[in-house]
N, C-alpha and C positions, 0 to 999 in steps of 0.2 A: 187067667189068672192076673190078679190085680197087683201091679209093681209096687213096693214098699215106699213111702216118702224118704227123700234124701235125709239123710242125717246133717246135723249141723256141722260135722268136721267136713262133710264133702262139700259146703258151701264157702268154707272160710277161703280166703285169698292164700297162695302157697305161701311157703315159707319164704324170706327174704335174707340176704345176707348182711343187711344192716337196718337200721330203723332210727328214726330221729323222735325226740320226744317233742312234746309241743312247745317246752321251753327254747329248746335247740331251733326249732323251726322260726320262732319269733325272735331269736337272738340274731339269727342268721338274716332274717327279714329286716332288722334294724339296723346291723353293721354293715350290710351289703356285701359287695366282694372281697374275698380275703385279702390281706395284705400283700401277700408275695404275688397274687395276681394286679393289683393296681399296680406296684411297684414295675413289675414287667412291662405293663403299658405306658408308663411313663418314661422307662428307659426306651421302649420304640417309638415314641412319639418325639423326643429329643432327639434322639439317633436320627430320625426321618428330617426333623427340622435343621440339623447341621448340615446333612446331605443336601437339602435344597438349597440352602443359603450358599454352599459351596459351588453347587451347578449353575446357580442365578448368577453368581459373581463372575464381572470381568477378569479378574485376577486371583482364582481360587488360593494362590500362595500369600497375597497380601490379606485376603479376607480372614484365613485361617491362622494368621497371626494378629487380629484384633483383639484388642482386649476384652470385649462381651462375647467374641466365640471363644478366646481361653475360659472365660469364667463359665461359658455354658459348656463345654467340654470337662472341665472340672466338675460341673456337676452331674454330669453324664457317668462319670467314672466314678463318683462318691455313690452313686445310686447302684451302679455295678457293685460297689464293693459290698455296701448292705444288701443287697440281694443275696450275692454269694455267702454272705454270713447268716443271714435268718431264713433262706429259703429250705433248707434241709429241715430245721427246725419247724417252719410253718405249714410246712407241706407234709410234713410227717412221714418222710423218706424211710423207707426200710433200709436196714442193713445186710450185706450178704455176710452169711455167718463165716463161710469160707475165707474171704479176702478180706473183711473188715469195712469195704468201700460202700458207699450208699449207693442206692437203686433208685433210678427214675424210671417206670413203666419198663422194669425187666432189665436195662441195660445199666453200665456204672454212669453214676451223675458225673457230669465236668462242669466247673464254674464257669461263669461268663467271664471270658478274657476282657482285659483292659481296652479301652478305644483309644486310636492314637488318629493325629491328625493327617498322617500318610494314608492310613487305610481310608479314612473319610474322603479326602482328595483321590482316592483309587475308585471309590464308588461312585463320587459325584461327575468322575469323568467317564462312565459307560454311559 
């Protein structure tokens, strides 16, 4: 007995839980990484640069009180503030219906804490 030909339905890719239109794909390609990801990377870079600067200094206490260090720490905390303000919106974080808290990967989202010079000096000393 000859097997009947596969129907068109059997050859179609399985259903997915998301789809991107051509316009959405082109927009993502043109814009690059989302703003919250670029901002988080910049936060990590500035933080690492400040820790490295303190680790390389002969006197971390003097280095942490220099005007350019203070300005860069202010920039870092400003980036953290902006990240905490816009991240839930940009990442489209869901809300737990029972508690009203934002969820990030199934657990309650915690805003990034502001960075202090004492914390940076402690990490540079390690």
